[in-house]
PyMOL CGO cylinders between C-alpha atoms (Angstrom):
from pymol import cmd
from pymol.cgo import CYLINDER

trace = [
    CYLINDER, -51.38, 31.40, 51.85, -52.71, 31.85, 55.72, 0.3, 1, 1, 1, 1, 1, 1,
    CYLINDER, -52.71, 31.85, 55.72, -55.40, 33.95, 56.70, 0.3, 1, 1, 1, 1, 1, 1,
    CYLINDER, -55.40, 33.95, 56.70, -53.46, 35.85, 58.42, 0.3, 1, 1, 1, 1, 1, 1,
    CYLINDER, -53.46, 35.85, 58.42, -51.04, 36.77, 55.53, 0.3, 1, 1, 1, 1, 1, 1,
    CYLINDER, -51.04, 36.77, 55.53, -54.07, 37.50, 53.71, 0.3, 1, 1, 1, 1, 1, 1,
    CYLINDER, -54.07, 37.50, 53.71, -55.48, 39.82, 56.37, 0.3, 1, 1, 1, 1, 1, 1,
    CYLINDER, -55.48, 39.82, 56.37, -52.28, 41.66, 56.44, 0.3, 1, 1, 1, 1, 1, 1,
    CYLINDER, -52.28, 41.66, 56.44, -52.16, 42.18, 52.74, 0.3, 1, 1, 1, 1, 1, 1,
    CYLINDER, -52.16, 42.18, 52.74, -56.05, 43.63, 52.59, 0.3, 1, 1, 1, 1, 1, 1,
    CYLINDER, -56.05, 43.63, 52.59, -55.43, 46.07, 55.85, 0.3, 1, 1, 1, 1, 1, 1,
    CYLINDER, -55.43, 46.07, 55.85, -51.96, 47.51, 54.24, 0.3, 1, 1, 1, 1, 1, 1,
    CYLINDER, -51.96, 47.51, 54.24, -52.15, 51.27, 53.44, 0.3, 1, 1, 1, 1, 1, 1,
    CYLINDER, -52.15, 51.27, 53.44, -51.51, 50.26, 49.58, 0.3, 1, 1, 1, 1, 1, 1,
    CYLINDER, -51.51, 50.26, 49.58, -54.01, 47.59, 48.84, 0.3, 1, 1, 1, 1, 1, 1,
    CYLINDER, -54.01, 47.59, 48.84, -54.83, 45.60, 45.69, 0.3, 1, 1, 1, 1, 1, 1,
    CYLINDER, -54.83, 45.60, 45.69, -57.64, 43.88, 44.33, 0.3, 1, 1, 1, 1, 1, 1,
    CYLINDER, -57.64, 43.88, 44.33, -59.27, 42.86, 40.81, 0.3, 1, 1, 1, 1, 1, 1,
    CYLINDER, -59.27, 42.86, 40.81, -62.62, 42.24, 39.47, 0.3, 1, 1, 1, 1, 1, 1,
    CYLINDER, -62.62, 42.24, 39.47, -62.24, 39.84, 36.46, 0.3, 1, 1, 1, 1, 1, 1,
    CYLINDER, -62.24, 39.84, 36.46, -64.38, 39.57, 33.85, 0.3, 1, 1, 1, 1, 1, 1,
    CYLINDER, -64.38, 39.57, 33.85, -63.77, 35.86, 33.48, 0.3, 1, 1, 1, 1, 1, 1,
    CYLINDER, -63.77, 35.86, 33.48, -65.47, 32.83, 35.35, 0.3, 1, 1, 1, 1, 1, 1,
    CYLINDER, -65.47, 32.83, 35.35, -62.05, 31.45, 36.20, 0.3, 1, 1, 1, 1, 1, 1,
    CYLINDER, -62.05, 31.45, 36.20, -59.96, 34.42, 36.48, 0.3, 1, 1, 1, 1, 1, 1,
    CYLINDER, -59.96, 34.42, 36.48, -58.75, 35.18, 39.95, 0.3, 1, 1, 1, 1, 1, 1,
    CYLINDER, -58.75, 35.18, 39.95, -55.64, 32.69, 39.38, 0.3, 1, 1, 1, 1, 1, 1,
    CYLINDER, -55.64, 32.69, 39.38, -54.55, 35.60, 37.29, 0.3, 1, 1, 1, 1, 1, 1,
    CYLINDER, -54.55, 35.60, 37.29, -54.70, 38.31, 40.17, 0.3, 1, 1, 1, 1, 1, 1,
    CYLINDER, -54.70, 38.31, 40.17, -53.39, 35.95, 42.63, 0.3, 1, 1, 1, 1, 1, 1,
    CYLINDER, -53.39, 35.95, 42.63, -50.21, 35.15, 40.42, 0.3, 1, 1, 1, 1, 1, 1,
    CYLINDER, -50.21, 35.15, 40.42, -48.84, 38.65, 40.54, 0.3, 1, 1, 1, 1, 1, 1,
    CYLINDER, -48.84, 38.65, 40.54, -50.00, 40.21, 43.22, 0.3, 1, 1, 1, 1, 1, 1,
    CYLINDER, -50.00, 40.21, 43.22, -50.95, 38.16, 46.22, 0.3, 1, 1, 1, 1, 1, 1,
    CYLINDER, -50.95, 38.16, 46.22, -48.69, 35.11, 46.02, 0.3, 1, 1, 1, 1, 1, 1,
    CYLINDER, -48.69, 35.11, 46.02, -45.46, 35.88, 48.43, 0.3, 1, 1, 1, 1, 1, 1,
    CYLINDER, -45.46, 35.88, 48.43, -43.13, 37.83, 46.27, 0.3, 1, 1, 1, 1, 1, 1,
    CYLINDER, -43.13, 37.83, 46.27, -46.26, 39.54, 44.20, 0.3, 1, 1, 1, 1, 1, 1,
    CYLINDER, -46.26, 39.54, 44.20, -46.47, 43.32, 44.10, 0.3, 1, 1, 1, 1, 1, 1,
    CYLINDER, -46.47, 43.32, 44.10, -48.78, 43.58, 46.99, 0.3, 1, 1, 1, 1, 1, 1,
    CYLINDER, -48.78, 43.58, 46.99, -46.00, 41.90, 49.07, 0.3, 1, 1, 1, 1, 1, 1,
    CYLINDER, -46.00, 41.90, 49.07, -43.68, 44.68, 47.42, 0.3, 1, 1, 1, 1, 1, 1,
    CYLINDER, -43.68, 44.68, 47.42, -45.79, 47.17, 48.36, 0.3, 1, 1, 1, 1, 1, 1,
    CYLINDER, -45.79, 47.17, 48.36, -46.32, 46.34, 52.26, 0.3, 1, 1, 1, 1, 1, 1,
    CYLINDER, -46.32, 46.34, 52.26, -42.48, 46.82, 52.45, 0.3, 1, 1, 1, 1, 1, 1,
    CYLINDER, -42.48, 46.82, 52.45, -42.64, 50.43, 50.93, 0.3, 1, 1, 1, 1, 1, 1,
    CYLINDER, -42.64, 50.43, 50.93, -45.91, 51.97, 52.67, 0.3, 1, 1, 1, 1, 1, 1,
    CYLINDER, -45.91, 51.97, 52.67, -46.62, 52.22, 56.31, 0.3, 1, 1, 1, 1, 1, 1,
    CYLINDER, -46.62, 52.22, 56.31, -50.14, 54.11, 57.15, 0.3, 1, 1, 1, 1, 1, 1,
    CYLINDER, -50.14, 54.11, 57.15, -48.44, 56.02, 60.06, 0.3, 1, 1, 1, 1, 1, 1,
    CYLINDER, -48.44, 56.02, 60.06, -45.87, 57.72, 57.83, 0.3, 1, 1, 1, 1, 1, 1,
    CYLINDER, -45.87, 57.72, 57.83, -48.46, 59.61, 55.99, 0.3, 1, 1, 1, 1, 1, 1,
    CYLINDER, -48.46, 59.61, 55.99, -50.38, 60.66, 58.98, 0.3, 1, 1, 1, 1, 1, 1,
    CYLINDER, -50.38, 60.66, 58.98, -54.09, 60.31, 59.45, 0.3, 1, 1, 1, 1, 1, 1,
    CYLINDER, -54.09, 60.31, 59.45, -56.00, 62.05, 56.57, 0.3, 1, 1, 1, 1, 1, 1,
    CYLINDER, -56.00, 62.05, 56.57, -56.00, 58.63, 54.75, 0.3, 1, 1, 1, 1, 1, 1,
    CYLINDER, -56.00, 58.63, 54.75, -56.53, 54.97, 55.42, 0.3, 1, 1, 1, 1, 1, 1,
    CYLINDER, -56.53, 54.97, 55.42, -56.10, 53.30, 52.69, 0.3, 1, 1, 1, 1, 1, 1,
    CYLINDER, -56.10, 53.30, 52.69, -55.65, 53.42, 48.80, 0.3, 1, 1, 1, 1, 1, 1,
    CYLINDER, -55.65, 53.42, 48.80, -57.17, 50.38, 46.89, 0.3, 1, 1, 1, 1, 1, 1,
    CYLINDER, -57.17, 50.38, 46.89, -55.91, 49.61, 43.59, 0.3, 1, 1, 1, 1, 1, 1,
    CYLINDER, -55.91, 49.61, 43.59, -58.90, 48.10, 42.10, 0.3, 1, 1, 1, 1, 1, 1,
    CYLINDER, -58.90, 48.10, 42.10, -58.07, 46.39, 38.50, 0.3, 1, 1, 1, 1, 1, 1,
    CYLINDER, -58.07, 46.39, 38.50, -60.81, 45.48, 36.51, 0.3, 1, 1, 1, 1, 1, 1,
    CYLINDER, -60.81, 45.48, 36.51, -59.46, 42.88, 34.01, 0.3, 1, 1, 1, 1, 1, 1,
    CYLINDER, -59.46, 42.88, 34.01, -61.84, 42.41, 30.90, 0.3, 1, 1, 1, 1, 1, 1,
    CYLINDER, -61.84, 42.41, 30.90, -62.70, 38.92, 29.75, 0.3, 1, 1, 1, 1, 1, 1,
    CYLINDER, -62.70, 38.92, 29.75, -65.08, 36.91, 28.12, 0.3, 1, 1, 1, 1, 1, 1,
    CYLINDER, -65.08, 36.91, 28.12, -68.09, 37.60, 31.06, 0.3, 1, 1, 1, 1, 1, 1,
    CYLINDER, -68.09, 37.60, 31.06, -67.87, 40.93, 32.18, 0.3, 1, 1, 1, 1, 1, 1,
    CYLINDER, -67.87, 40.93, 32.18, -70.33, 41.74, 34.76, 0.3, 1, 1, 1, 1, 1, 1,
    CYLINDER, -70.33, 41.74, 34.76, -69.22, 44.96, 35.41, 0.3, 1, 1, 1, 1, 1, 1,
    CYLINDER, -69.22, 44.96, 35.41, -69.02, 48.38, 33.71, 0.3, 1, 1, 1, 1, 1, 1,
    CYLINDER, -69.02, 48.38, 33.71, -65.08, 48.69, 32.12, 0.3, 1, 1, 1, 1, 1, 1,
    CYLINDER, -65.08, 48.69, 32.12, -63.66, 52.11, 33.37, 0.3, 1, 1, 1, 1, 1, 1,
    CYLINDER, -63.66, 52.11, 33.37, -62.45, 53.93, 29.90, 0.3, 1, 1, 1, 1, 1, 1,
    CYLINDER, -62.45, 53.93, 29.90, -59.13, 55.31, 31.94, 0.3, 1, 1, 1, 1, 1, 1,
    CYLINDER, -59.13, 55.31, 31.94, -57.53, 55.09, 35.47, 0.3, 1, 1, 1, 1, 1, 1,
    CYLINDER, -57.53, 55.09, 35.47, -59.44, 57.20, 37.67, 0.3, 1, 1, 1, 1, 1, 1,
    CYLINDER, -59.44, 57.20, 37.67, -59.11, 58.09, 41.57, 0.3, 1, 1, 1, 1, 1, 1,
    CYLINDER, -59.11, 58.09, 41.57, -61.92, 58.62, 44.16, 0.3, 1, 1, 1, 1, 1, 1,
    CYLINDER, -61.92, 58.62, 44.16, -63.08, 58.42, 47.43, 0.3, 1, 1, 1, 1, 1, 1,
    CYLINDER, -63.08, 58.42, 47.43, -65.03, 55.64, 48.71, 0.3, 1, 1, 1, 1, 1, 1,
    CYLINDER, -65.03, 55.64, 48.71, -67.60, 58.07, 49.69, 0.3, 1, 1, 1, 1, 1, 1,
    CYLINDER, -67.60, 58.07, 49.69, -67.87, 61.53, 51.18, 0.3, 1, 1, 1, 1, 1, 1,
    CYLINDER, -67.87, 61.53, 51.18, -67.09, 60.60, 54.79, 0.3, 1, 1, 1, 1, 1, 1,
    CYLINDER, -67.09, 60.60, 54.79, -64.69, 57.92, 54.27, 0.3, 1, 1, 1, 1, 1, 1,
    CYLINDER, -64.69, 57.92, 54.27, -60.78, 58.08, 54.25, 0.3, 1, 1, 1, 1, 1, 1,
    CYLINDER, -60.78, 58.08, 54.25, -60.03, 55.57, 51.98, 0.3, 1, 1, 1, 1, 1, 1,
    CYLINDER, -60.03, 55.57, 51.98, -59.54, 55.80, 48.21, 0.3, 1, 1, 1, 1, 1, 1,
    CYLINDER, -59.54, 55.80, 48.21, -59.77, 53.56, 45.17, 0.3, 1, 1, 1, 1, 1, 1,
    CYLINDER, -59.77, 53.56, 45.17, -57.94, 53.64, 42.59, 0.3, 1, 1, 1, 1, 1, 1,
    CYLINDER, -57.94, 53.64, 42.59, -59.36, 52.25, 39.58, 0.3, 1, 1, 1, 1, 1, 1,
    CYLINDER, -59.36, 52.25, 39.58, -57.46, 50.71, 36.51, 0.3, 1, 1, 1, 1, 1, 1,
    CYLINDER, -57.46, 50.71, 36.51, -58.75, 49.10, 33.63, 0.3, 1, 1, 1, 1, 1, 1,
    CYLINDER, -58.75, 49.10, 33.63, -56.80, 46.09, 31.83, 0.3, 1, 1, 1, 1, 1, 1,
    CYLINDER, -56.80, 46.09, 31.83, -58.12, 45.51, 28.55, 0.3, 1, 1, 1, 1, 1, 1,
    CYLINDER, -58.12, 45.51, 28.55, -57.97, 42.00, 26.98, 0.3, 1, 1, 1, 1, 1, 1,
    CYLINDER, -57.97, 42.00, 26.98, -55.24, 42.95, 24.43, 0.3, 1, 1, 1, 1, 1, 1,
    CYLINDER, -55.24, 42.95, 24.43, -52.89, 43.94, 27.23, 0.3, 1, 1, 1, 1, 1, 1,
    CYLINDER, -52.89, 43.94, 27.23, -54.13, 41.24, 29.54, 0.3, 1, 1, 1, 1, 1, 1,
    CYLINDER, -54.13, 41.24, 29.54, -52.95, 39.03, 26.55, 0.3, 1, 1, 1, 1, 1, 1,
    CYLINDER, -52.95, 39.03, 26.55, -49.41, 40.75, 26.79, 0.3, 1, 1, 1, 1, 1, 1,
    CYLINDER, -49.41, 40.75, 26.79, -48.71, 40.36, 30.24, 0.3, 1, 1, 1, 1, 1, 1,
    CYLINDER, -48.71, 40.36, 30.24, -47.01, 36.83, 30.71, 0.3, 1, 1, 1, 1, 1, 1,
    CYLINDER, -47.01, 36.83, 30.71, -44.85, 37.06, 33.87, 0.3, 1, 1, 1, 1, 1, 1,
    CYLINDER, -44.85, 37.06, 33.87, -44.38, 39.09, 36.93, 0.3, 1, 1, 1, 1, 1, 1,
    CYLINDER, -44.38, 39.09, 36.93, -42.08, 41.90, 35.47, 0.3, 1, 1, 1, 1, 1, 1,
    CYLINDER, -42.08, 41.90, 35.47, -44.50, 42.44, 32.60, 0.3, 1, 1, 1, 1, 1, 1,
    CYLINDER, -44.50, 42.44, 32.60, -47.04, 42.90, 35.36, 0.3, 1, 1, 1, 1, 1, 1,
    CYLINDER, -47.04, 42.90, 35.36, -44.87, 45.01, 37.27, 0.3, 1, 1, 1, 1, 1, 1,
    CYLINDER, -44.87, 45.01, 37.27, -44.30, 47.47, 34.42, 0.3, 1, 1, 1, 1, 1, 1,
    CYLINDER, -44.30, 47.47, 34.42, -48.16, 47.93, 33.82, 0.3, 1, 1, 1, 1, 1, 1,
    CYLINDER, -48.16, 47.93, 33.82, -48.67, 48.69, 37.50, 0.3, 1, 1, 1, 1, 1, 1,
    CYLINDER, -48.67, 48.69, 37.50, -45.55, 51.21, 37.62, 0.3, 1, 1, 1, 1, 1, 1,
    CYLINDER, -45.55, 51.21, 37.62, -47.18, 53.04, 34.50, 0.3, 1, 1, 1, 1, 1, 1,
    CYLINDER, -47.18, 53.04, 34.50, -50.48, 53.23, 36.44, 0.3, 1, 1, 1, 1, 1, 1,
    CYLINDER, -50.48, 53.23, 36.44, -48.25, 54.40, 39.49, 0.3, 1, 1, 1, 1, 1, 1,
    CYLINDER, -48.25, 54.40, 39.49, -46.98, 57.23, 37.14, 0.3, 1, 1, 1, 1, 1, 1,
    CYLINDER, -46.98, 57.23, 37.14, -50.53, 58.20, 36.21, 0.3, 1, 1, 1, 1, 1, 1,
    CYLINDER, -50.53, 58.20, 36.21, -51.49, 57.99, 39.71, 0.3, 1, 1, 1, 1, 1, 1,
    CYLINDER, -51.49, 57.99, 39.71, -48.97, 60.71, 40.30, 0.3, 1, 1, 1, 1, 1, 1,
    CYLINDER, -48.97, 60.71, 40.30, -50.03, 62.85, 38.08, 0.3, 1, 1, 1, 1, 1, 1,
    CYLINDER, -50.03, 62.85, 38.08, -53.70, 62.51, 39.08, 0.3, 1, 1, 1, 1, 1, 1,
    CYLINDER, -53.70, 62.51, 39.08, -52.70, 62.99, 42.70, 0.3, 1, 1, 1, 1, 1, 1,
    CYLINDER, -52.70, 62.99, 42.70, -50.71, 66.52, 41.76, 0.3, 1, 1, 1, 1, 1, 1,
    CYLINDER, -50.71, 66.52, 41.76, -53.85, 67.55, 40.33, 0.3, 1, 1, 1, 1, 1, 1,
    CYLINDER, -53.85, 67.55, 40.33, -55.90, 66.76, 43.37, 0.3, 1, 1, 1, 1, 1, 1,
    CYLINDER, -55.90, 66.76, 43.37, -53.43, 68.01, 46.01, 0.3, 1, 1, 1, 1, 1, 1,
    CYLINDER, -53.43, 68.01, 46.01, -55.60, 70.58, 47.21, 0.3, 1, 1, 1, 1, 1, 1,
    CYLINDER, -55.60, 70.58, 47.21, -58.73, 68.21, 47.76, 0.3, 1, 1, 1, 1, 1, 1,
    CYLINDER, -58.73, 68.21, 47.76, -56.62, 65.93, 49.75, 0.3, 1, 1, 1, 1, 1, 1,
    CYLINDER, -56.62, 65.93, 49.75, -57.06, 66.17, 53.63, 0.3, 1, 1, 1, 1, 1, 1,
    CYLINDER, -57.06, 66.17, 53.63, -54.91, 68.55, 55.58, 0.3, 1, 1, 1, 1, 1, 1,
    CYLINDER, -54.91, 68.55, 55.58, -53.12, 65.64, 57.93, 0.3, 1, 1, 1, 1, 1, 1,
    CYLINDER, -53.12, 65.64, 57.93, -52.19, 63.41, 54.85, 0.3, 1, 1, 1, 1, 1, 1,
    CYLINDER, -52.19, 63.41, 54.85, -48.38, 64.24, 53.99, 0.3, 1, 1, 1, 1, 1, 1,
    CYLINDER, -48.38, 64.24, 53.99, -48.83, 63.87, 50.34, 0.3, 1, 1, 1, 1, 1, 1,
    CYLINDER, -48.83, 63.87, 50.34, -45.37, 64.92, 49.36, 0.3, 1, 1, 1, 1, 1, 1,
    CYLINDER, -45.37, 64.92, 49.36, -43.92, 62.40, 51.51, 0.3, 1, 1, 1, 1, 1, 1,
    CYLINDER, -43.92, 62.40, 51.51, -46.20, 59.66, 49.64, 0.3, 1, 1, 1, 1, 1, 1,
    CYLINDER, -46.20, 59.66, 49.64, -45.32, 60.90, 46.19, 0.3, 1, 1, 1, 1, 1, 1,
    CYLINDER, -45.32, 60.90, 46.19, -41.60, 60.45, 46.60, 0.3, 1, 1, 1, 1, 1, 1,
    CYLINDER, -41.60, 60.45, 46.60, -42.57, 56.68, 48.06, 0.3, 1, 1, 1, 1, 1, 1,
    CYLINDER, -42.57, 56.68, 48.06, -44.70, 56.37, 45.20, 0.3, 1, 1, 1, 1, 1, 1,
    CYLINDER, -44.70, 56.37, 45.20, -42.37, 57.18, 42.46, 0.3, 1, 1, 1, 1, 1, 1,
    CYLINDER, -42.37, 57.18, 42.46, -39.72, 55.20, 44.44, 0.3, 1, 1, 1, 1, 1, 1,
    CYLINDER, -39.72, 55.20, 44.44, -41.95, 52.04, 44.76, 0.3, 1, 1, 1, 1, 1, 1,
    CYLINDER, -41.95, 52.04, 44.76, -42.95, 52.48, 41.07, 0.3, 1, 1, 1, 1, 1, 1,
    CYLINDER, -42.95, 52.48, 41.07, -39.05, 52.86, 40.02, 0.3, 1, 1, 1, 1, 1, 1,
    CYLINDER, -39.05, 52.86, 40.02, -38.33, 49.68, 41.66, 0.3, 1, 1, 1, 1, 1, 1,
    CYLINDER, -38.33, 49.68, 41.66, -41.23, 47.75, 39.86, 0.3, 1, 1, 1, 1, 1, 1,
    CYLINDER, -41.23, 47.75, 39.86, -39.18, 48.23, 36.83, 0.3, 1, 1, 1, 1, 1, 1,
    CYLINDER, -39.18, 48.23, 36.83, -36.41, 46.35, 37.98, 0.3, 1, 1, 1, 1, 1, 1,
    CYLINDER, -36.41, 46.35, 37.98, -35.84, 42.85, 37.91, 0.3, 1, 1, 1, 1, 1, 1,
]
cmd.load_cgo(trace, "trace")
């Protein structure tokens, strides 16, 4: 992948990254997300920053992938939070335990896992709706997010 392609993915409204508990685990993430046709590329087609107003810059899906060398604190459940009080970007932490990781053997399995995480994210956003910036079109975003999650469940 060219650097310009990678930068395009990193600056997308809905972005993806992973922290892997295995020393050589980045291939797992790249195979399902950043490879052409992966989930990050699909998300880029669905979400445009300008569509939702200026209240939120980025929503980062951060997978915590459990492995043999966990050097990080694994979240106990999916959690949404701002990067900082002054930040206009949000981070959505998603734990991926070893057992679930072993069940994911192809792109469709990973898409279904992310679609389930999106369903949870919609519920979280609905609870936090009063805390969202006034200039963020949450209703439109949730509709697009729901449609994107549904599209991931198809082949």
